[in-house]
PAPA-689286 format. One line per field, with one value per atom (N, C-alpha, C, O): x, y, z; atom name; chain. Coordinates in steps of 0.05 Angstrom, whole numbers. Layout:
east: X:...
north: Y:...
up: Z:...
atomo: CA:...
cadena: A:...
//
This chain:
east: -204:-215:-200:-199:-190:-177:-196:-208:-197:-211:-191:-173:-194:-178:-180:-199:-163:-169:-148:-125:-156:-135:-123:-138:-94:-84:-82:-81:-81:-76:-44:-28:-38:-6:6:20:-1:10:44:55:56:86:92:114:70:76:47:26:49:26:29:49:10:11:-15:-38:-2:-22:-27:-7:-52:-54:-72:-88:-66:-82:-93:-82:-115:-135:-120:-102:-131:-120:-141:-158:-138:-146:-176:-188:-193:-217:-234:-258:-223:-245:-230:-206:-246:-240:-228:-219:-228:-216:-235:-229:-259:-279:-284:-302:-265:-266:-270:-266:-279:-268:-242:-237:-224:-195:-185:-175:-189:-176:-186:-172:-212:-222:-209:-200:-209:-195:-173:-164:-155:-123:-122:-110:-135:-131:-141:-128:-163:-168:-146:-139:-135:-112:-89:-78:-81:-58:-61:-44:-83:-89:-87:-75:-100:-100:-69:-65:-52:-23:-9:12:-21:-7:-2:8:-10:-4:-28:-47:-28:-51:-56:-39:-73:-81:-98:-121:-86:-101:-107:-90:-136:-141:-153:-164:-149:-161:-165:-154:-182:-193:-177:-178:-163:-154:-178:-201:-175:-190:-212:-233:-203:-219:-238:-262:-231:-247:-269:-290:-261:-279:-300:-323:-296:-311:-328:-352:-318:-335:-353:-374:-344:-369:-386:-410:-384:-404:-420:-444:-415:-429:-442:-459:-431:-440:-436:-451:-412:-401:-376:-357:-371:-341:-327:-335:-303:-282:-255:-246:-235:-209:-193:-201:-172:-150:-136:-126:-133:-117:-88:-77:-77:-46:-28:-36:-7:6:14:10:22:30:4:6:-15:-39:-42:-44:-42:-45:-23:-26:-3:22:15:20:4:-3:-17:-10:-38:-67:-49:-51:-32:-22:-5:-6:11:22:4:8:-20:-41:-50:-56:-53:-60:-41:-47:-16:9:10:16:3:3:-20:-23:-37:-63:-59:-71:-42:-38:-20:4:-35:-30:-20:-34:6:18:44:63:44:73:88:111:75:88:105:97:122:135:120:101:122:97:108:131:91:99:77:58:82:62:57:72:38:36:10:-3:3:-23:-31:-13:-55:-64:-57:-66:-41:-38:-29:-7:-42:-42:-26:-4:-43:-36:-10:1:-3:25:46:68:42:59:65:89:46:44:62:81:55:69:98:115:104:134:150:174:134:152:154:167:143:142:167:165:185:204:222:236:223:237:227:245:204:195:211:214:221:235:214:225:192:170:165:154:172:167:191:215:183:205:211:233:190:185:159:141:158:135:126:143:100:87:69:51:75:61:45:56:20:3:-9:-31:6:-2:11:-3:34:50:42:40:36:31:55:59:68:94:91:106:70:65:38:29:18:-7:-9:9:-30:-38:-33:-44:-18:-11:8:11:20:39:67:75:77:104:126:146:122:144:141:160:120:117:121:101:143:152:149:153:140:143:163:155:185:208:227:243:230:253:262:285:240:252:256:267:246:249:279:285:294:323:342:366:332:348:347:334:363:362:341:334:336:317:305:319:286:272:266:264:264:263:231:214:228:200:196:214:170:161:142:124:147:123:112:127:86:72:56:32:69:55:45:58:18:9:25:37:26:44:31:45:5:-8:-19:-35:-3:-12:-9:13:-30:-23:-11:-2:-8:5:41:58:44:74:73:70:74:74:101:121:104:126:147:171:142:165:177:201:157:165:184:208:175:183:210:226:215:240:266:287:259:276:281:299:264:269:293:298:306:332:318:309:315:311:330:344:329:350:351:331:367:369:346:333:342:326:296:279:290:264:262:278:244:239:212:190:215:194:185:203:157:149:119:99:121:102:76:79:53:31:24:24:17:12:-12:-35:-8:-24:-46:-68:-34:-54:-57:-39:-76:-81:-73:-59:-83:-80:-93:-89:-107:-118:-118:-136:-94:-84:-106:-104:-129:-148:-132:-119:-131:-124:-143:-166:-135:-156:-168:-157:-191:-205:-190:-192:-173:-156:-134:-122:-127:-105:-105:-126:-81:-76:-83:-84:-87:-90:-118:-132:-125:-153:-143:-120:-167:-159:-156:-142:-172:-170:-141:-127:-133:-105:-83:-65:-86:-68:-66:-45:-91:-92:-81:-68:-83:-69:-41:-28:-28:-5:6:27:-6:-1:5:24:-15:-15:17:33:19:38:64:80:67:93:93:114:78:77:91:110:74:88:118:134:126:155:171:194:160:174:180:201:154:156:179:196:177:191:223:240:226:252:259:283:246:253:258:267:252:250:276:280
north: 251:239:214:202:207:177:158:165:135:108:94:92:78:65:41:37:18:-7:-11:-14:-12:-15:-41:-59:-45:-70:-68:-47:-93:-94:-94:-107:-79:-80:-78:-96:-56:-53:-45:-30:-58:-56:-30:-19:-22:-3:9:0:30:37:47:59:43:42:64:66:80:103:91:90:80:65:87:103:82:100:82:62:90:71:77:93:62:60:79:92:79:110:102:123:80:76:72:78:63:53:65:62:78:93:76:54:89:68:54:46:47:27:6:-10:9:-18:-38:-35:-63:-89:-97:-111:-90:-92:-81:-94:-51:-35:-43:-42:-52:-63:-89:-93:-106:-134:-134:-151:-114:-111:-100:-113:-79:-66:-83:-81:-102:-118:-137:-142:-150:-172:-159:-171:-139:-126:-118:-123:-105:-102:-124:-123:-146:-170:-184:-204:-176:-181:-167:-177:-142:-127:-100:-86:-90:-59:-45:-54:-23:-6:7:24:2:19:40:40:58:85:85:77:96:96:125:136:135:160:162:146:184:187:213:235:204:231:249:240:271:292:294:306:282:277:254:257:232:209:215:203:233:243:261:260:274:291:275:278:254:238:217:208:212:193:215:207:237:253:260:258:268:272:248:250:225:204:203:192:217:221:214:224:189:184:206:218:213:230:224:212:228:221:227:244:215:224:251:253:270:294:287:265:311:310:297:299:287:270:296:290:316:333:336:332:343:345:321:323:296:268:270:258:282:281:300:294:322:343:330:331:314:300:279:279:262:243:255:244:279:291:300:294:317:326:303:308:275:256:248:240:248:241:260:252:286:304:299:312:282:282:255:251:240:215:219:226:214:218:186:169:183:156:157:172:141:139:118:114:101:78:81:98:67:74:75:58:91:99:91:97:74:67:82:93:83:92:69:50:72:51:56:76:39:39:20:9:17:-1:17:40:6:11:41:45:59:89:99:109:94:102:89:98:73:60:73:75:81:93:123:129:142:167:160:174:140:132:127:134:117:112:132:129:158:180:200:221:195:210:200:205:190:174:191:183:222:241:243:247:242:249:233:208:250:237:218:202:218:204:179:162:174:149:130:138:108:83:67:55:67:53:54:70:38:41:13:-4:8:-20:-13:4:-25:-21:-50:-71:-48:-71:-69:-58:-79:-80:-54:-36:-53:-25:-26:-47:-1:3:8:31:-8:-2:10:28:1:14:10:-10:29:26:-1:-10:-13:-40:-39:-22:-58:-57:-36:-35:-21:-5:1:20:-28:-32:-14:-13:0:19:47:62:50:73:66:68:59:54:79:102:69:86:78:72:78:64:81:75:107:123:130:135:131:138:111:110:90:70:57:36:68:64:78:74:97:113:103:83:118:104:121:145:110:123:103:84:106:92:61:59:42:10:13:28:-3:-4:-37:-53:-43:-73:-68:-51:-84:-83:-111:-128:-117:-142:-147:-142:-157:-159:-185:-206:-181:-203:-216:-202:-245:-256:-249:-249:-244:-239:-207:-198:-194:-168:-148:-141:-142:-125:-102:-91:-90:-67:-72:-54:-96:-109:-139:-146:-156:-185:-196:-182:-217:-226:-229:-227:-234:-239:-214:-212:-192:-165:-156:-153:-153:-146:-157:-144:-181:-191:-184:-196:-162:-151:-123:-109:-115:-85:-76:-90:-60:-51:-34:-12:-45:-23:-30:-50:-6:-2:-26:-40:-33:-57:-49:-66:-24:-16:-26:-30:-31:-44:-73:-88:-82:-110:-121:-112:-136:-150:-172:-187:-181:-203:-213:-198:-236:-240:-258:-280:-249:-264:-281:-275:-308:-329:-329:-331:-327:-327:-303:-302:-282:-261:-242:-242:-227:-209:-175:-173:-153:-133:-131:-109:-145:-145:-173:-185:-182:-207:-233:-255:-225:-252:-272:-263:-296:-318:-332:-326:-349:-357:-383:-394:-390:-410:-436:-454:-439:-461:-463:-484:-440:-439:-454:-462:-458:-476:-458:-468:-430:-413:-400:-402:-385:-370:-342:-334:-328:-298:-289:-271:-305:-300:-308:-294:-330:-340:-317:-310:-307:-288:-264:-253:-254:-232:-235:-216:-263:-264:-263:-249:-283:-281:-250:-244:-231:-201:-188:-175:-196:-182:-193:-177:-218:-230:-219:-209:-223:-209:-179:-168:-165:-138:-133:-119:-152:-149:-159:-149:-181:-190:-167:-163:-151:-126:-102:-91:-96:-76:-84:-67:-107:-116:-111:-101:-118:-122:-91:-87:-74:-47:-32:-9:-43:-31:-39:-31
up: 157:179:177:156:196:193:208:227:198:213:214:197:240:256:263:278:257:271:287:279:317:336:343:348:344:348:384:397:393:421:424:409:443:451:421:413:403:380:380:397:362:359:339:338:324:308:298:307:281:270:238:232:220:194:186:196:165:156:131:117:118:98:75:83:51:33:10:2:3:-17:-48:-52:-66:-93:-109:-97:-137:-155:-152:-146:-154:-161:-134:-134:-114:-90:-63:-59:-47:-21:-1:-6:22:46:57:79:49:56:36:36:19:-5:10:34:3:14:16:35:0:-1:24:42:24:46:80:101:77:102:112:135:94:102:106:122:93:96:125:142:130:155:178:198:178:199:202:225:180:185:195:213:189:198:227:244:231:261:282:303:271:283:283:297:271:269:293:301:305:319:315:332:289:280:277:264:290:288:262:256:247:220:218:227:206:201:176:160:166:135:136:156:108:101:72:56:66:37:26:36:3:-9:-14:-17:-15:-17:-44:-44:-62:-88:-81:-87:-69:-64:-40:-40:-23:-3:-19:-11:-35:-52:-63:-58:-80:-95:-79:-89:-57:-39:-30:-31:-23:-12:-34:-29:-59:-79:-96:-114:-88:-107:-135:-151:-139:-165:-168:-156:-191:-191:-202:-222:-188:-197:-202:-183:-222:-226:-205:-188:-202:-179:-185:-207:-168:-173:-178:-174:-188:-197:-168:-145:-178:-155:-134:-111:-137:-119:-96:-72:-109:-87:-76:-52:-85:-71:-51:-30:-54:-34:-11:12:-17:-2:18:41:9:22:41:65:28:47:70:92:67:89:109:133:101:121:137:160:126:143:160:183:151:165:195:217:186:213:227:248:219:241:259:279:248:264:290:290:312:342:351:363:342:352:368:362:387:405:397:405:377:367:336:319:333:308:286:287:264:244:221:216:203:176:160:171:132:117:92:90:76:57:39:42:22:8:-17:-29:-24:-45:-70:-71:-91:-114:-115:-105:-125:-129:-96:-93:-80:-52:-41:-21:-53:-47:-60:-49:-81:-96:-85:-84:-76:-64:-36:-29:-24:3:0:17:-21:-25:-35:-41:-35:-48:-17:-20:7:25:46:70:38:55:70:89:60:75:102:118:111:136:155:152:177:197:214:230:213:228:219:234:194:177:184:183:189:187:164:161:146:126:106:111:87:68:60:55:58:47:25:27:4:-21:-23:-17:-32:-39:-68:-72:-84:-115:-127:-135:-128:-135:-168:-180:-178:-203:-220:-229:-224:-241:-265:-273:-279:-307:-309:-298:-326:-335:-346:-360:-342:-354:-389:-403:-398:-427:-437:-462:-421:-427:-408:-395:-414:-397:-402:-388:-422:-426:-410:-408:-401:-384:-354:-339:-344:-314:-298:-305:-272:-251:-228:-205:-234:-216:-211:-194:-225:-220:-190:-184:-172:-149:-133:-111:-145:-132:-134:-121:-149:-159:-142:-145:-122:-111:-79:-72:-62:-38:-11:-14:7:24:46:53:55:76:65:41:77:70:58:68:35:23:21:16:27:22:1:4:-24:-43:-49:-58:-43:-40:-67:-69:-87:-111:-123:-123:-133:-145:-166:-182:-169:-191:-219:-240:-218:-247:-251:-267:-230:-229:-258:-266:-270:-300:-297:-316:-269:-266:-265:-264:-265:-260:-254:-231:-272:-266:-252:-256:-238:-227:-248:-241:-271:-288:-297:-300:-301:-305:-281:-285:-258:-235:-229:-216:-238:-227:-249:-249:-269:-289:-282:-292:-265:-256:-241:-221:-245:-231:-209:-215:-184:-162:-140:-137:-122:-101:-81:-80:-67:-50:-26:-14:-21:4:-6:12:-31:-44:-41:-52:-27:-22:-39:-33:-55:-70:-59:-51:-54:-46:-58:-60:-65:-87:-79:-69:-84:-72:-96:-120:-83:-100:-123:-115:-148:-168:-167:-178:-150:-144:-167:-184:-170:-190:-173:-152:-185:-171:-148:-137:-138:-108:-98:-86:-104:-94:-96:-84:-116:-120:-137:-156:-131:-148:-167:-166:-185:-201:-183:-164:-194:-178:-180:-162:-202:-203:-185:-182:-172:-159:-130:-119:-120:-96:-71:-49:-76:-53:-56:-77:-32:-33:-32:-28:-36:-35:0:11:10:44:51:66:41:51:41:56:17:10:24:28:32:47:71:80:90:111:111:126:85:82:79:91:64:64:92:99:107:133:150:158:151:160:154:170:124:111:117:110:126:133:158:163:178:205:207:223:188:190:177:185:159:147:169:174:181:200:225:233:233:258:249:264:223:213:211:207:212:206:234:233:259:285:298:321
atomo: N:CA:C:O:N:CA:C:O:N:CA:C:O:N:CA:C:O:N:CA:C:O:N:CA:C:O:N:CA:C:O:N:CA:C:O:N:CA:C:O:N:CA:C:O:N:CA:C:O:N:CA:C:O:N:CA:C:O:N:CA:C:O:N:CA:C:O:N:CA:C:O:N:CA:C:O:N:CA:C:O:N:CA:C:O:N:CA:C:O:N:CA:C:O:N:CA:C:O:N:CA:C:O:N:CA:C:O:N:CA:C:O:N:CA:C:O:N:CA:C:O:N:CA:C:O:N:CA:C:O:N:CA:C:O:N:CA:C:O:N:CA:C:O:N:CA:C:O:N:CA:C:O:N:CA:C:O:N:CA:C:O:N:CA:C:O:N:CA:C:O:N:CA:C:O:N:CA:C:O:N:CA:C:O:N:CA:C:O:N:CA:C:O:N:CA:C:O:N:CA:C:O:N:CA:C:O:N:CA:C:O:N:CA:C:O:N:CA:C:O:N:CA:C:O:N:CA:C:O:N:CA:C:O:N:CA:C:O:N:CA:C:O:N:CA:C:O:N:CA:C:O:N:CA:C:O:N:CA:C:O:N:CA:C:O:N:CA:C:O:N:CA:C:O:N:CA:C:O:N:CA:C:O:N:CA:C:O:N:CA:C:O:N:CA:C:O:N:CA:C:O:N:CA:C:O:N:CA:C:O:N:CA:C:O:N:CA:C:O:N:CA:C:O:N:CA:C:O:N:CA:C:O:N:CA:C:O:N:CA:C:O:N:CA:C:O:N:CA:C:O:N:CA:C:O:N:CA:C:O:N:CA:C:O:N:CA:C:O:N:CA:C:O:N:CA:C:O:N:CA:C:O:N:CA:C:O:N:CA:C:O:N:CA:C:O:N:CA:C:O:N:CA:C:O:N:CA:C:O:N:CA:C:O:N:CA:C:O:N:CA:C:O:N:CA:C:O:N:CA:C:O:N:CA:C:O:N:CA:C:O:N:CA:C:O:N:CA:C:O:N:CA:C:O:N:CA:C:O:N:CA:C:O:N:CA:C:O:N:CA:C:O:N:CA:C:O:N:CA:C:O:N:CA:C:O:N:CA:C:O:N:CA:C:O:N:CA:C:O:N:CA:C:O:N:CA:C:O:N:CA:C:O:N:CA:C:O:N:CA:C:O:N:CA:C:O:N:CA:C:O:N:CA:C:O:N:CA:C:O:N:CA:C:O:N:CA:C:O:N:CA:C:O:N:CA:C:O:N:CA:C:O:N:CA:C:O:N:CA:C:O:N:CA:C:O:N:CA:C:O:N:CA:C:O:N:CA:C:O:N:CA:C:O:N:CA:C:O:N:CA:C:O:N:CA:C:O:N:CA:C:O:N:CA:C:O:N:CA:C:O:N:CA:C:O:N:CA:C:O:N:CA:C:O:N:CA:C:O:N:CA:C:O:N:CA:C:O:N:CA:C:O:N:CA:C:O:N:CA:C:O:N:CA:C:O:N:CA:C:O:N:CA:C:O:N:CA:C:O:N:CA:C:O:N:CA:C:O:N:CA:C:O:N:CA:C:O:N:CA:C:O:N:CA:C:O:N:CA:C:O:N:CA:C:O:N:CA:C:O:N:CA:C:O:N:CA:C:O:N:CA:C:O:N:CA:C:O:N:CA:C:O:N:CA:C:O:N:CA:C:O:N:CA:C:O:N:CA:C:O:N:CA:C:O:N:CA:C:O:N:CA:C:O:N:CA:C:O:N:CA:C:O:N:CA:C:O:N:CA:C:O:N:CA:C:O:N:CA:C:O:N:CA:C:O:N:CA:C:O:N:CA:C:O:N:CA:C:O:N:CA:C:O:N:CA:C:O:N:CA:C:O:N:CA:C:O:N:CA:C:O:N:CA:C:O:N:CA:C:O:N:CA:C:O:N:CA:C:O:N:CA:C:O:N:CA:C:O:N:CA:C:O:N:CA:C:O:N:CA:C:O:N:CA:C:O:N:CA:C:O:N:CA:C:O:N:CA:C:O:N:CA:C:O:N:CA:C:O:N:CA:C:O:N:CA:C:O
cadena: A:A:A:A:A:A:A:A:A:A:A:A:A:A:A:A:A:A:A:A:A:A:A:A:A:A:A:A:A:A:A:A:A:A:A:A:A:A:A:A:A:A:A:A:A:A:A:A:A:A:A:A:A:A:A:A:A:A:A:A:A:A:A:A:A:A:A:A:A:A:A:A:A:A:A:A:A:A:A:A:A:A:A:A:A:A:A:A:A:A:A:A:A:A:A:A:A:A:A:A:A:A:A:A:A:A:A:A:A:A:A:A:A:A:A:A:A:A:A:A:A:A:A:A:A:A:A:A:A:A:A:A:A:A:A:A:A:A:A:A:A:A:A:A:A:A:A:A:A:A:A:A:A:A:A:A:A:A:A:A:A:A:A:A:A:A:A:A:A:A:A:A:A:A:A:A:A:A:A:A:A:A:A:A:A:A:A:A:A:A:A:A:A:A:A:A:A:A:A:A:A:A:A:A:A:A:A:A:A:A:A:A:A:A:A:A:A:A:A:A:A:A:A:A:A:A:A:A:A:A:A:A:A:A:A:A:A:A:A:A:A:A:A:A:A:A:A:A:A:A:A:A:A:A:A:A:A:A:A:A:A:A:A:A:A:A:A:A:A:A:A:A:A:A:A:A:A:A:A:A:A:A:A:A:A:A:A:A:A:A:A:A:A:A:A:A:A:A:A:A:A:A:A:A:A:A:A:A:A:A:A:A:A:A:A:A:A:A:A:A:A:A:A:A:A:A:A:A:A:A:A:A:A:A:A:A:A:A:A:A:A:A:A:A:A:A:A:A:A:A:A:A:A:A:A:A:A:A:A:A:A:A:A:A:A:A:A:A:A:A:A:A:A:A:A:A:A:A:A:A:A:A:A:A:A:A:A:A:A:A:A:A:A:A:A:A:A:A:A:A:A:A:A:A:A:A:A:A:A:A:A:A:A:A:A:A:A:A:A:A:A:A:A:A:A:A:A:A:A:A:A:A:A:A:A:A:A:A:A:A:A:A:A:A:A:A:A:A:A:A:A:A:A:A:A:A:A:A:A:A:A:A:A:A:A:A:A:A:A:A:A:A:A:A:A:A:A:A:A:A:A:A:A:A:A:A:A:A:A:A:A:A:A:A:A:A:A:A:A:A:A:A:A:A:A:A:A:A:A:A:A:A:A:A:A:A:A:A:A:A:A:A:A:A:A:A:A:A:A:A:A:A:A:A:A:A:A:A:A:A:A:A:A:A:A:A:A:A:A:A:A:A:A:A:A:A:A:A:A:A:A:A:A:A:A:A:A:A:A:A:A:A:A:A:A:A:A:A:A:A:A:A:A:A:A:A:A:A:A:A:A:A:A:A:A:A:A:A:A:A:A:A:A:A:A:A:A:A:A:A:A:A:A:A:A:A:A:A:A:A:A:A:A:A:A:A:A:A:A:A:A:A:A:A:A:A:A:A:A:A:A:A:A:A:A:A:A:A:A:A:A:A:A:A:A:A:A:A:A:A:A:A:A:A:A:A:A:A:A:A:A:A:A:A:A:A:A:A:A:A:A:A:A:A:A:A:A:A:A:A:A:A:A:A:A:A:A:A:A:A:A:A:A:A:A:A:A:A:A:A:A:A:A:A:A:A:A:A:A:A:A:A:A:A:A:A:A:A:A:A:A:A:A:A:A:A:A:A:A:A:A:A:A:A:A:A:A:A:A:A:A:A:A:A:A:A:A:A:A:A:A:A:A:A:A:A:A:A:A:A:A:A:A:A:A:A:A:A:A:A:A:A:A:A:A:A:A:A:A:A:A:A:A:A:A:A:A:A:A:A:A:A:A:A:A:A:A:A:A:A:A:A:A:A:A:A
//
């Protein structure tokens, strides 16, 4: 089932997947979808099957293996009925899965929000191999303090030129800044949406 935030006169559509621990109705996913739709991109959200089952049963479940997540994403992709250019993306784990679907002819590019470059505290376990190879354009919006890959760490990664990194001021994994920061969460989310639109337009 897709949940859609329609844009007026959309320039493109974005199929957006959630992170490992919270589904398509989380505060982050809702706010991001609303902000991007307000910028002129229709956003479709969906739950991976493990999350849908978790919500129906009221019981937490761990994510399924990557091949199953990719199958779920591909099924959601097939259900999108859109005449406008189509992009994929996601929060954290959802963005990682989206970034692996670039072979589809329908997809123009990918947007990742808080990419999980490595598990927190395990910088040696990188998830960057496919980001070093060619493919569709990718935008990764990353909080400067993200424990899954800080700005300092990310700037040392060897990524393919198709992968563009854009940093969210003082943000953690969900772009929330510290209280002492010069920016707010709302400003960071708005910036993420506008940068998403700029990337999408550049791909068209």
